[in-house]
VEXDOKOL-854499 format. One record per atom (N, C-alpha, C): residue in three letters; y negated, x, z negated. Coordinates in steps of 0.2 Angstrom, whole numbers, plus 5000, padded with zeros to 4 digits. Example, Ala and Ser with C-alpha at 12.3 -4.5 7.8 and 13.67 -1.06 7.14 Angstrom:
2
ALA502850664961 ALA502250624961 ALA501650664961 SER501150644965 SER500550684964 SER500050644961 
***
This chain:
532
MET450655064779 MET450655024785 MET451154964785 LYS450854904786 LYS451254844786 LYS451154814793 SER451654814797 SER451654774803 SER452254764806 ARG452354704809 ARG453054694813 ARG453054734819 PHE452454754821 PHE452454794828 PHE452854854827 LEU452954884821 LEU453354944821 LEU454054934823 LYS454354884820 LYS455054864822 LYS455154854830 ARG454654814832 ARG454654794839 ARG454654854844 PHE454154904842 PHE454054964845 PHE454655004845 ARG455055004839 ARG455655044838 ARG456155024843 VAL456254954843 VAL456754924847 VAL456654934854 PHE456054934857 PHE455854944864 PHE456055014866 PHE455755064861 PHE455855134863 PHE456655154863 SER456955124858 SER457755144857 SER458155114863 VAL457955054866 VAL458255024871 VAL458155074878 ILE457555094878 ILE457455144884 ILE457855204883 THR457855234877 THR458355294876 THR459055274878 LEU459255224876 LEU459955204877 LEU460155194884 LEU459655164888 LEU459755154895 LEU459755214899 ILE459255264897 ILE459255324901 ILE459855364900 PHE460055374893 PHE460655414892 PHE461255384895 SER461355324895 SER461955284898 SER461955304905 LEU461355294908 LEU461355304916 LEU461555374918 ILE461355434914 ILE461555494916 ILE462255514915 PHE462555474911 PHE463355484910 PHE463755434914 LEU463355374916 LEU463755324921 LEU463555334928 ASP463155384930 ASP462855384936 ASP463355414941 PHE463855374943 PHE464355394948 PHE464155394955 ARG463555364957 ARG463255364963 ARG462755414964 LYS462655454959 LYS462155514959 LYS461455494961 ILE461155444957 ILE460555414958 ILE459955464955 ILE460155494950 ILE459655534946 ILE459755604949 SER459255644950 SER459355714953 SER459455754947 SER459955804948 SER460155844942 SER459555884939 SER459055894943 SER458455934941 SER458055904935 PHE458155834934 PHE457855794929 PHE458255794922 TYR458855824922 TYR459355814917 TYR459055854911 SER458755914912 SER458555954907 SER457955924903 TYR457555884907 TYR456955844903 TYR457255784899 ILE457755754901 ILE458055694898 ILE458355724891 THR458755774891 THR459055804886 THR458655854881 TYR458055854883 TYR457655904879 TYR457555894872 PHE457555834869 PHE457455824862 PHE458155814859 GLN458655824862 GLN459355814858 GLN459355874854 PHE459455864847 PHE459355914842 PHE459855974843 ILE460555964843 ILE461056014843 ILE461056054849 PRO461056014855 PRO461056054862 PRO460356094862 SER459856074860 SER459256114860 SER459256174856 LEU459556164850 LEU459556214845 LEU460056274848 LEU460656254850 LEU461056304853 LEU460756344859 LYS460456304863 LYS460156334869 LYS459556384867 PHE459156364862 PHE458656404859 PHE458956474856 ILE459456464852 ILE459856524849 ILE460056574854 ASP460256544860 ASP460556584865 ASP460056614870 SER459456584871 SER458956614876 SER458256624873 PHE458156594867 PHE457456604864 PHE456856584868 LEU456956534872 LEU456456504877 LEU456156444874 LEU455456434876 LEU455156384873 LEU455356314877 ILE455656324883 ILE455956264886 ILE456556234882 SER456756274878 SER457356254874 SER457156234867 SER456556224865 SER456256214858 SER456156134857 GLY456556094860 GLY456456024858 GLY456656004851 PHE457156044848 PHE457256034841 PHE456756044836 ILE456256094838 ILE455756114834 ILE455256054834 ILE455156024839 ILE454655964839 ILE454955904835 VAL455655904835 VAL455955844831 VAL455855864824 ILE455955924822 ILE455755944815 ILE455055924813 ILE454555944817 ILE453855934816 ILE453755854815 LEU454055814820 LEU454055744819 LEU454355714813 THR454855744811 THR455255724804 THR454755744798 LEU454455794798 LEU454055814793 LEU453455764792 ILE453255734798 ILE452655694798 ILE452855614797 PHE453355594801 PHE453555524801 PHE454255504798 GLY454655554795 GLY455255544793 GLY455755544799 ARG456355524797 ARG456955524802 ARG456855474808 ILE456355474812 ILE456255434817 ILE456655454823 TYR456955514823 TYR457355544828 TYR458055494828 CYS458255484822 CYS458855444822 CYS458855374825 SER458255344825 SER458255274827 SER457855274834 PHE457555324836 PHE457155324842 PHE457455364848 LEU457755424846 LEU457955474851 LEU458655484852 CYS459055474846 CYS459755484846 CYS460155434850 PRO460455444855 PRO460855394859 PRO461455364855 LEU461755404851 LEU462255374847 LEU462055334841 GLY461455354838 GLY461155304833 GLY460955244836 VAL460655244842 VAL460455174845 VAL461155134847 LEU461655174849 LEU462255134850 LEU462555104844 GLN462455134838 GLN462755104832 GLN462255044830 ASP461655044832 ASP461254984831 ASP461454924835 VAL461754944841 VAL461954894846 VAL462654864843 PHE463054904840 PHE463654884837 PHE463454834831 ILE462954854827 ILE462754814821 ILE462454744824 TYR462154744829 TYR461854684832 TYR462454634834 ILE462954664837 ILE463554624840 ILE463854604834 ARG463954644828 ARG464254614822 ARG463954554819 ARG463254554820 ARG462854504817 ARG462954434821 LEU463054444828 LEU463154394832 LEU463754354830 PHE464254384828 PHE464854354827 PHE464954344819 ASN464454354816 ASN464554344808 ASN463854324806 LYS463654264808 LYS462954244807 LYS462854214800 ARG463454194797 ARG463354164790 ARG463254224785 ARG463454284787 ARG463354334782 ARG462954394786 LYS462354364789 LYS461954414793 LYS461754474789 ASN461454464783 ASN461154514780 ASN461654544774 LYS462154574776 LYS462654594772 LYS462554664769 PHE462154704771 PHE462054774768 PHE461754764761 HIS461954824757 HIS461654824750 HIS461654904749 PHE461254914744 PHE461154984742 PHE461855014740 SER461955074742 SER462555114741 SER462355184739 LYS462755214735 LYS462555284732 LYS462755334738 PRO462255384739 PRO462355434744 PRO462955484743 LEU463355494748 LEU463955544748 LEU463655614750 ASN463255634745 ASN462955704746 ASN463455754747 TRP464055754743 TRP464555804743 TRP464855804749 LEU464955754753 LEU465255754760 LEU464755774765 ARG464155754765 ARG463755774771 ARG463555844770 TYR463455874764 TYR463155944763 TYR463755984764 SER464355964762 SER464956004763 SER465156014770 LEU465055964774 LEU465155964781 LEU464656014785 LEU464056004782 LEU463456044785 LEU463656114784 ILE463856134778 ILE463956204776 ILE464556234780 LEU465056194781 LEU465656214785 LEU465456224792 VAL465056174795 VAL464856184802 VAL464456254803 LEU464056264798 LEU463656334798 LEU464056394798 VAL464556384793 VAL465056444792 VAL465456454798 LEU465656404801 LEU466056414807 LEU465656434813 PHE465056414814 PHE464656444819 PHE464456514818 ILE464356534812 ILE464256604811 ILE464856654813 ILE465456624812 ILE466056664814 ILE466256644821 HIS465756614825 HIS465856604832 HIS466356554834 ASN466256494831 ASN466756434832 ASN466356374831 VAL466356334836 VAL465856274836 VAL466356204837 PHE466956214835 PHE467356154837 PHE467256094832 LEU467056104826 LEU466856054821 LEU466156024823 LEU465756074825 LEU465056044827 LEU465156004834 ALA465556024838 ALA465655984844 ALA465955914843 TRP466455914838 TRP466755854836 TRP466255804833 ILE465755824829 ILE465355774825 ILE464655774828 ASP464455814833 ASP463755814836 ASP463655744839 PRO463155704837 PRO463055634839 PRO462955634847 TYR462555684849 TYR462455674857 TYR463055684861 SER463455734858 SER464155744862 SER464655684861 ILE464655654855 ILE465055604854 ILE464855544859 PHE464255534859 PHE463955484864 PHE464155494871 GLY464155564873 GLY464355574880 GLY465055564881 ARG465455584877 ARG466155584877 ARG466355504877 THR466055464873 THR466255394873 THR466055364879 VAL465455374882 VAL465255344888 VAL465755364894 THR465855434894 THR466255464900 THR466955434900 LEU467255434894 LEU467955424893 LEU468155354893 TYR467655304891 TYR467855234890 TYR467455194894 PHE466855204894 PHE466355154898 PHE466355164906 LYS466355234907 LYS466255244915 LYS466855224919 PRO467555234916 PRO468055214920 PRO468055134921 VAL467855094916 VAL467755024917 VAL467255004922 LEU466655044922 LEU466155034927 LEU466455044934 ILE466755104935 ILE467055124942 ILE467555074944 LEU467955044940 LEU468454994942 LEU468154934944 LEU467554914940 LEU467154854942 LEU466854864949 ASN466554924950 ASN466254934956 ASN466754934962 ASN467354964961 ASN467854964966 ASN468054894968 SER468154854963 SER468354784964 SER467854744968 ILE467254744966 ILE466654714969 ILE466654744976 ALA466654804977 ALA466654834984 ALA467154814988 GLU467754804986 GLU468254774990 GLU468154704993 ILE467854664988 ILE467754594990 ILE467154594995 LEU466654644994 LEU466054644999 LEU466254675006 ASN466754725005 ASN466954755012 ASN467354705016 ASN467754665013 ASN468154615016 ASN467654565020 ALA467054555017 ALA466554515020 ALA466054555024 ASN466254615026 ASN465854655031 ASN465154675028 ASN465154675021 ASN464554705017 ASN464754765014 TYR464354825016 TYR464554885014 TYR464054915009 PHE463654875005 PHE463154895001 PHE463554944995 LEU464054924993 LEU464454954988 LEU465054994992 TYR465255044989 TYR465855084992 TYR466355104986 LYS466955114988 LYS467455124982 LYS467355204980 VAL467455214974 VAL467355284971 VAL468055304968 PRO468255364970 PRO468955384967 PRO468855384959 LEU469355364956 LEU469355364948 LEU469855414946 ILE469655474943 ILE470055524941 ILE470055524933 MET470655514931 MET470655504923 MET470955574921 PRO470655594915 PRO470955654912 PRO471555644909 ASP471955704907 ASP472555694903 ASP472455654897 ILE472955604896 ILE472955554891 ILE472855594884 THR473155654883 THR473155684877 THR472455704874 ILE471955704878 ILE471355724876 ILE470955664873 TYR471255604873 TYR470955544871 TYR471055544863 PHE471455584860 PHE471655574853 PHE470955584849 ILE470655634849 ILE470055654845 ILE469455604847 PRO469255584853 PRO468755544854 PRO468955474852 THR469555454852 THR469755384850 THR469755374842 ILE469955434839 ILE469955434831 ILE469155424829 THR468755464833 THR468055474831 THR467755404832 LEU467855374838 LEU467555304839 LEU467755254834 ILE468455254833 ILE468655204828 ILE468355214821 LEU468255274819 LEU467955294813 LEU467155274813 ILE466855284818 ILE466155264819 ILE466055184819 LEU466555154822 LEU466555074822 LEU466655054815 TRP467155074812 TRP467255054805 TRP466655064800 MET466355124801 MET465755134796 MET465255094798 THR465155084805 THR464555044807 THR464654974804 PHE465154944806 PHE465254874804 PHE465254864796 LYS465554914792 LYS465554904785 LYS464954924782 HIS464654984784 HIS464055014780 HIS463555034785 GLY463455004790 GLY462855024795 GLY462855094797 ARG462355134795 ARG462255204797 ARG462555254792 LEU463155234790 LEU463555284785 LEU463755344789 PHE463855344795 PHE464055404799 PHE463455454799 CYS462855424800 CYS462255464801 CYS462055494794 ASN462255464789 ASN462055494782 ASN462655524778 SER463255534781 SER463755564778 SER464155614782 ILE464155604788 ILE464555654793 ILE464155694797 CYS463655664800 CYS463255694806 CYS462855754803 PRO462955814806 PRO462555874804 PRO461755864805 VAL461655824811 VAL460855814812 VAL460555774807 GLY460955724805 GLY460755684799 GLY460655714793 ALA461055764791 ALA461055804785 ALA460455854785 ILE460355884791 ILE459755924792 ILE459055894791 LEU459055834795 LEU458455794795 LEU458355764788 GLY458855744785 GLY458855714778 GLY458455754773 ILE458655824774 ILE458355874769 ILE457655874771 ILE457455884777 ILE456755884779 ILE456355824777 SER456655764778 SER456255704777 SER456055694770 LYS456355724765 LYS456155724758 LYS455455744757 LYS455155784762 LYS454455804762 LYS454055774767 SER454255724770 SER453855694776 SER453255664773 LEU452655664777 LEU452055644775 LEU452055564775 ILE452355534779 ILE452355464780 ILE453055434779 ARG453155384775 ARG453855364773 ARG453855294771 ILE454355264770 ILE454455194768 ILE454355194760 ASN453955154757 ASN453755154750 ASN453755084748 ILE453955074741 ILE453955004738 ILE453355004734 ASN452954944735 ASN452354934731 ASN452654884725 ARG452654914720 ARG452954884714 ARG452554824712 ASP451854824713 ASP451454774711 ASP451554704715 ALA451754724722 ALA451854664726 ALA452554644727 CYS453054684725 CYS453754674726 CYS453954624721 ASN454354574724 ASN454554514719 ASN455354524718 SER455654574720 SER456354594720 SER456754534723 CYS456654514729 CYS457054464732 CYS457654494736 HIS457654564736 HIS458254594739 HIS458254584747 LEU457854554750 LEU457854544757 LEU457854614761 CYS457454664759 CYS457454724762 CYS458054764761 GLU458354754755 GLU458954794753 GLU459554774758 ARG459554704758 ARG460154674762 ARG460054694770 GLU459354704772 GLU459254714779 GLU459354794781 CYS459354834776 CYS459354904777 CYS459954934779 LYS460054954785 LYS460654974788 LYS460855044786 ALA460355084783 ALA460555144780 ALA460755134773 GLU460755074770 GLU460855064763 GLU460555114758 CYS459955124759 CYS459555174755 CYS459055144751 ILE458955074751 ILE458455044747 ILE458755014740 ASP458555034735 ASP458755014728 ASP458254974725 ILE458254914725 ILE457754864723 ILE457754864715 GLU458354874712 GLU458354874705 GLU457954924702 ASN457954984705 ASN457555044702 ASN456955054706 GLN456855004712 GLN456255004716 GLN456155074719 ILE456655104722 ILE456555174725 ILE456855164732 VAL456655214737 VAL456955214743 VAL457155294744 ASP457855304746 ASP458055364747 ASP457855394754 SER457255424754 SER457055444760 SER457455494764 SER457955524761 SER458355574764 SER458855534769 ARG458955474767 ARG459455434771 ARG459055384776 CYS458455364774 CYS458055314778 CYS458055344785 VAL458255304790 VAL458255314797 VAL457655284801 ALA457155264797 ALA456455234800 ALA456655184805 CYS457055134804 CYS457155084808 CYS456655024808 PHE456355024802 PHE455754974800 PHE456054904800 ASN456654894799 ASN456954824798 ASN456654794791 CYS456654834786 CYS456454814780 CYS455654784780 ILE455254824784 ILE454554794784 ILE454554734788 GLY454954724793 GLY454954664797 GLY455154604793 ILE455654614788 ILE455954554784 ILE455554544778 CYS455154584775 CYS454754584769 CYS454254524769 LYS454254474765 LYS453754424765 LYS453154434760 SER453254484756 SER452754494750 SER452354554751 SER452354594756 SER452054654757 SER452254704752 GLY452854694749 GLY453154734744 GLY453454804747 ILE453454814753 ILE453754874756 ILE453254894762 ASN453154954762 ASN452654974767 ASN452855044770 TYR452555064776 TYR452655124779 TYR451955164779 ASN451955204774 ASN451255244773 ASN451355314771 PHE450755344769 PHE450855414766 PHE451155414759 ASN451555464758 ASN451955474752 ASN451455464746 ILE451655424741 ILE451255404736 ILE451455444729 GLY451955494730 GLY452155534725 GLY452855514723 ASN453155554718 ASN453755544716 ASN453855484711 ASN454355454712 ASN454555394708 ASN454755414701 PRO454455394695 PRO454755424689 PRO455455404687 LYS455755354691 LYS456455334689 LYS456955374694 SER456655414698 SER457055444703 SER457555494700 SER457255534695 SER457755584692 SER458355554688 GLU458155494685 GLU458655464681 GLU459155434686 HIS458955404691 HIS459355374696 HIS459855434700 ASP459555484701 ASP459955544704 ASP460455564699 LYS460355564693 LYS460855584688 LYS461455534688 ALA461255474688 ALA461755424689 ALA462155424695 VAL461855444700 VAL462255454707 VAL462755514706 ASN462455564703 ASN462955624703 ASN463555614698 VAL463455574693 VAL464055554689 VAL464555514693 GLN464255464696 GLN464755424700 GLN465055464706 ASN464755514709 ASN465055554714 ASN465655594711 LYS465555624705 LYS466055664702 LYS466655624700 LEU466555554698 LEU467155514696 LEU467555494702 SER467255494708 SER467555474714 SER467855534718 ALA467655594716 ALA467855654720 ALA468555664721 GLU468955644715 GLU469655664715 GLU470055614720 THR469855554720 THR470155504725 THR469955514732 SER469355534733 SER469155554740 SER469555614742 TYR469655664738 TYR470055724740 TYR470755704742 ASN471055664739 ASN471755644740 ASN471755604747 ASN471255564749 ASN471155534755 ASN471055584761 ARG470655634760 ARG470555684765 ARG471155724766 ARG471555744761 ARG472155774762 ARG472655734766 PHE472755674764 PHE473155634768 PHE472955624775 PHE472355624777 PHE472155614784 PHE472255684788 LEU472155744784 LEU472255804788 LEU472955814789 LYS473355794784 LYS474055804785 LYS474355764791 ASN474155704792 ASN474355664797 ASN474155684804 SER473455714804 SER473155734810 SER473555794813 LEU473755844808 LEU474055904810 LEU474755884813 THR475155834809 THR475755814812 THR475755784819 TYR475255754820 TYR475155714827 TYR475055774832 ILE474555824831 ILE474455874835 ILE475055914837 SER475455934831 SER476055974832 SER476555934836 GLY476555874836 GLY476955834840 GLY476855834847 PHE476155834849 PHE475955844856 PHE476155914859 LEU476055964854 LEU476256034856 LEU476956034858 LEU477356004854 LEU478156014855 LEU478355974861 ILE478055914862 ILE478155874869 ILE477955914875 ASN477355944874 ASN477155984880 ASN477656044882 LYS477856074876 LYS478356134877 LYS478956114880 ILE479256054878 ILE479856024881 ILE479756014888 LYS479255974890 LYS479055964897 LYS479056024901 ALA478756074899 ALA478756134903 ALA479456164904 ASN479856164899 ASN480556194900 ASN480956144904 GLU480756084906 GLU481156044910 GLU481056064917 SER480556104919 SER480456114926 SER480956154929 ASN481156144936 ASN481656174940 ASN481256224944 SER480656234944 SER480356284948 SER480556354947 PRO480656394952 PRO480856464952 PRO480356504949 ALA479656494950 ALA479156534947 ALA478556484945 PRO478656464938 PRO478056424936 PRO477456464935 ILE476856434935 ILE476256464934 ILE476156484927 ASN475956544926 ASN475756564919 ASN475056594919 ARG474656544919 ARG473856554919 ARG473756584912 LEU473556644911 LEU473356674905 LEU472656654902 ASN472256644907 ASN471556624905 ASN471256564909 PRO470956514906 PRO470756464909 PRO470156484913 VAL469956444918 VAL469356454923 VAL468756414920 THR468256454918 THR467656414915 THR467156404921 PRO466656364920 PRO466256344926 PRO465756404928 PRO465556414934 PRO465156464936 PRO464456464932 GLY464256524930 GLY463656524926 GLY463856524918 SER464456524916 SER464656524909 SER464756594906 LEU464656644910 LEU464656714908 LEU465356734906 SER465656704902 SER466256724899 SER466656664895 ILE467256674894 ILE467656624890 ILE467356614883 GLU467156674880 GLU466956674873 GLU466256644873 HIS465756664878 HIS465156634878 HIS465156554879 PHE465556534883 PHE465656464885 PHE465956424879 THR466456444876 THR466756404870 THR466256414864 LEU465856464863 LEU465456464858 LEU464856414858 HIS464656394864 HIS464056354865 HIS464156284868 CYS464756274870 CYS464956204873 CYS465156164868 THR464756104868 THR464956044863 THR465355994866 ALA465556004872 ALA466055954875 ALA465655884876 CYS465055884878 CYS464655824879 CYS464855794886 GLN465255824890 GLN465455804897 GLN464955784902 LEU464355814901 LEU463855804906 LEU463955844912 CYS464255904912 CYS464455934918 CYS464955904921 VAL465455874918 VAL466055834921 VAL465755774925 ASN465255744922 ASN464955684926 ASN464655704932 VAL464255764932 VAL463855774938 VAL464255814944 CYS464855844942 CYS465255884946 CYS465455834952 PRO465255854958 PRO465355814964 PRO466155804966 THR466555864965 THR467255864967 THR467655834961 LYS467455834955 LYS467755814949 LYS468355874947 VAL468155934950 VAL468655984948 VAL468556004940 LEU467955994937 LEU467856004930 LEU468055944926 GLN468555954922 GLN468855904918 GLN468855924911 PRO468955874906 PRO469055894899 PRO469655934898 SER469655984894 SER470256024893 SER470755994888 TYR471356014887 TYR471756004882 TYR471856064877 LEU472356104879 LEU472456164875 LEU472256234878 GLN471956224884 GLN471756284888 GLN471356334884 TYR470956314880 TYR470556354875 TYR470756354868 GLY471356334867 GLY471656334860 GLY471456264857 ILE471756254851 ILE471656184848 ILE470956174846 THR470556224845 THR469856214843 THR469356204849 GLY469656214855 GLY469256204861 GLY469456134865 ILE469756094862 ILE469956024865 ILE469355994867 MET469355964874 MET468855924877 MET468255974880 GLN468256034879 GLN467856084882 GLN468056084890 PRO467556074895 PRO467856074902 PRO468056134904 THR468556124909 THR468856184913 THR468956164920 MET469156204924 MET469356194931 MET470056174932 TYR470156114935 TYR470756084936 TYR470856084944 PHE471156144947 PHE471156154954 PHE471756114957 ASN472156084953 ASN472656034956 ASN472255964958 ILE471655954955 ILE471355894957 ILE470855904963 ALA470455964963 ALA469955974968 ALA469756054968 LEU469256064972 LEU469056134972 LEU468356134970 CYS468056194968 CYS467356204966 CYS466956214973 ASN466556174975 ASN466156184981 ASN465756254981 TYR465856284987 TYR465556354987 TYR464856354986 ASP464456314988 ASP463756314987 ASP463456264981 CYS463856244977 CYS463656194972 CYS463456224965 THR462956204962 THR462656234956 THR462456174951 LYS462756114952 LYS462556064948 LYS462656064941 CYS463256094939 CYS463456104932 CYS462956144928 SER462756194932 SER462256244928 SER461556214928 GLU461456164932 GLU460756134931 GLU460756084926 VAL461256054923 VAL461256004918 VAL461456024911 CYS461756084911 CYS462056094904 CYS461456104899 PRO461456064893 PRO460956064889 PRO460956114883 THR461556144882 THR461656194877 THR461656264879 GLY461556284885 GLY461556354887 GLY462256384888 ALA462756334887 ALA463456364888 ALA463556384896 ILE463256344900 ILE463256364907 ILE462556384909 LYS462456444911 LYS461756474913 LYS461556444920 LYS460956434921 LYS460756404928 LYS460856464933 LEU461156444939 LEU461256494944 LEU460856474950 SER460656514954 SER460356504961 SER460956494966 ILE460956474971 ILE461456464976 ILE461656534978 GLU461256584979 GLU461356654981 GLU461856684976 GLU461656674969 GLU462056694964 GLU462756664963 LYS462756604965 LYS463456564965 LYS463856594970 LEU463656614976 LEU464056634981 LEU464456694979 ILE464256734974 ILE464656794973 ILE464856794965 GLU464756734962 GLU464956734955 GLU465756724955 GLN466056774952 GLN466756774952 GLN467056754945 THR467256684945 THR467456654939 THR468256674938 GLY468556694943 GLY469256704942 GLY469556744949 ILE470156754949 ILE470456794955 ILE471056754957 ALA471156744963 ALA471756714966 ALA472356754965 LYS472956724963 LYS473556764962 LYS474056734967 PHE474456774971 PHE474956744975 PHE475656744972 LEU476056694972 LEU476756694970 LEU477156684976 LYS477456734978 LYS477856744984 LYS478456694984 ASN478756694978 ASN479356644978 ASN479256574979 ASN478656554978 ASN478456484978 ASN478156464985 CYS478056504989 CYS477756494995 CYS478256465000 VAL477956405004 VAL478456375009 VAL478656415014 VAL478256475016 VAL478456515021 VAL479056555019 THR479156575013 THR479656615011 THR480256575009 ASN480156515006 ASN480656465004 ASN480956425010 MET480556395014 MET480756355020 MET480656385027 HIS480356445027 HIS480256475033 HIS479856435038 LYS479356405036 LYS478856365040 LYS478156395040 ASP477856385045 ASP477156415045 ASP476756365041 CYS476256405037 CYS475756365033 CYS475056385034 GLY474856435030 GLY474156465030 GLY473656415028 ALA473756365024 ALA473256315021 ALA472756355017 CYS473056395013 CYS472556435008 CYS472056475012 ALA472256515017 ALA471856555020 ALA471356515024 GLU471556455027 GLU471056415031 GLU470556385026 HIS470656375020 HIS470156345016 HIS469756395012 CYS469956455012 CYS469556505008 CYS468856515011 PRO468356505007 PRO467656515010 PRO467456585011 THR467756635007 THR467556705008 THR468056745012 LYS468556715014 LYS469156745017 LYS469456805013 ALA469356795006 ALA469756835002 ALA470556825003 CYS470656765004 CYS471356745005 CYS471456745013 HIS471956795016 HIS472056795023 HIS472756805024 MET472956795030 MET473656795032 MET473856865035 VAL474456895033 VAL474756955035 VAL475456945038 PRO475656985042 PRO476356975045 PRO476856975040 TYR477356935041 TYR477956935036 TYR478556955039 LYS478956905043 LYS479456915047 LYS479656855052 ASP479956875057 ASP480156825062 ASP479456785064 ASP478956825066 ASP478356795068 ASP477956755063 LEU478156755057 LEU477856715051 LEU477356765048 VAL476856725045 VAL476356765041 VAL476356735034 ILE476156775029 ILE476056745022 ILE475356775019 PRO475156735014 PRO474456755011 PRO474456825008 GLU473856855008 GLU473656915004 GLU472956905002 VAL472856924996 VAL472156914993 VAL471856984992 THR471256984995 THR470757034993 THR470357024987 GLU470557044982 GLU470257024975 GLU469557034975 ASN469257084977 ASN468457094977 ASN468057044981 LEU468357004985 LEU468056954989 LEU468156884986 CYS468656884981 CYS468756814979 CYS468256794973 ILE468056734973 ILE467556704968 ILE467956654963 GLY468556644965 GLY468956594960 GLY468756524961 CYS468556504967 CYS468356434968 CYS468956384968 GLY469556404969 GLY470156364969 GLY470256334975 ALA469956344981 ALA470056314987 ALA470756324989 CYS471056384988 CYS471756404990 CYS472256364986 GLU472156364979 GLU472556324975 GLU472556254976 TYR472056224978 TYR471956154979 TYR472356134985 ALA472256174991 ALA472556164997 ALA473356184998 CYS473556224993 CYS474256244993 CYS474756184993 PRO475156174998 PRO475656114998 PRO476256124993 ALA476356184991 ALA477056204987 ALA477056154981 LYS477656134980 LYS477856084974 LYS478456104971 PRO478556094964 PRO478056074959 PRO477556114957 TYR477656184958 TYR477156234956 TYR476856264963 LYS476156274962 LYS475856304968 LYS476056374969 ALA475956404975 ALA476156474977 ALA475556514976 ILE474956484975 ILE474356524974 ILE473956494969 TYR473656524964 TYR473356494959 TYR472756544957 VAL472256524953 VAL471656564951 VAL471756584943 GLU471756644942 GLU471856674935 GLU471056684933 GLY470856654928 GLY470156654925 GLY470056724923 ASN469356744924 ASN469156804921 ASN468856794914 LYS469056834909 LYS468756824903 LYS468056834903 VAL467856884907 VAL467056894908 VAL466956894915 HIS466556844917 HIS466356834924 HIS466156904928 GLN466356914934 GLN466156974938 GLN465756954944 LYS465557004948 LYS465156994954 LYS465657014960 ALA465756964964 ALA466156984970 ALA465757014975 GLN466057044980 GLN465757074986 GLN465557014991 LYS465057024994 LYS464856974999 LYS465356985005 PRO465556925008 PRO466056935013 PRO465656965019 ILE465957005023 ILE465657035029 ILE465656995035 GLU465156975037 GLU465056925043 GLU465056965049 LYS465556955053 LYS465556995060 LYS465156955065 GLU464756995068 GLU464256975073 GLU464656955079 PHE464456905082 PHE464756875089 PHE464556925094 GLU465056955098 GLU464856995103 GLU465156965110 PRO464756935114 PRO465056905120 PRO465356955125 LYS465856935128 LYS466256985133 LYS465756995139 GLN465757055141 GLN465357075147 GLN465757065153 ASN465457025158 ASN465757015164 ASN465557065169 LYS465957115170 LYS465757165175 LYS465857155182 GLU466157095183 GLU466157075190 GLU465457045193 ASP465457035199 ASP464856995202 ASP464756925199 PHE464156905200 PHE464056835197 PHE464556785200 PRO464956745196 PRO465456705198 PRO465256645203 PHE464656635203 PHE464456575207 PHE464156595213 
***
């Protein structure tokens, strides 16, 4: 198949993909209904796979369709459906705009099979032992979500607020200011390192991340070796001009040996668009290239020669990363010891979102894509730091010092693409006990300052937190634990500083709370004659 239409169609389709996924992570005005999110994320490979493993439902089988498409057309997922892959194409385009003299800079490079397959095996082993931290860090969909949420969205909100202020001063209220809530600066470490790594790889070697680190790329690369339709070189027509090789952002075209590494080809069709001699085509597999085995042997020899140097580089990187993380832990401990509060909060278990079943289930399935963080109307869901341990960095948790979880809100359960948060009905949400409120008497303003308060009881939607007599006509909070659902309204409303007098202790396994007893209104009977 020889046609410039292929590249144009790919560009058009990928732009639509990028716009849609950017919109769902940037949608601070809630334009898109949360009910459509599952359709938008249906074909994302890792989220779909995790959800299918957890539920075995056909509605979670998008990854199976991706595998079938790969068997037929090759790795079209990487150029058509993967938002991070498309974002890398944008970075490549920007690079070319500022480097026009060396526009076609790419050249054939040997595959780093030792790296991509080692990472894939490590991801699988960790998943088997119930740990997804590495998968969460290198899953392309989740990387895209974190990048847009942590870097692009704040910029957009600041821009919106600046324009809104100008328009409001002119009595135009088309735009309105949106509160900007930034997560703890410490969680930016891993996303920043990841983004810098991807930018460097993209500018230097195109889709190197997709072909060396990405677990989806490794899986689809194995499958694409057997694809029915792929990029092939017509040796009779090829004049060895190297245009296709320099245009190939996957660096998988070897003109000297006239072969295409189909396991790395991302089906961008740039080579077809640039070829002037019909020497490269997209058609049915024409069989194995006789030079392929010799080429593979040469590649293996080269990989072995460079293995020792690469090992030293990886060891240096890991050593410095662990030193950096240890520094953060030490600083965090020092800050905690500086507190003068008589009763600091010692939350043993973080509070996971309603519908996540348990801490274990949530941390095993969450890839920290931040989609639930984006749709949370109160922004109580925020990326975590060390609440789930070092392997759970960026997995969302409830920050009740920022906001509370709305009593009848189920949006996070509606949009989760991996099954980490199960979908809840409003009736189920009303009794879903994610945690239980705990009262710290020594921190309460009633006992410390002898002042009336009751903010926690006033805001409790189930009346699990209520006031009881204390002394001198004062009242203090008391918690009926079987009525508490762990929404955090009491903790958010508590005015005690620096530490709250009431906080929510997360349940390791979510429970069902009792429904609050609604007292019927009984009007007083007037036994006297009609007063008028």
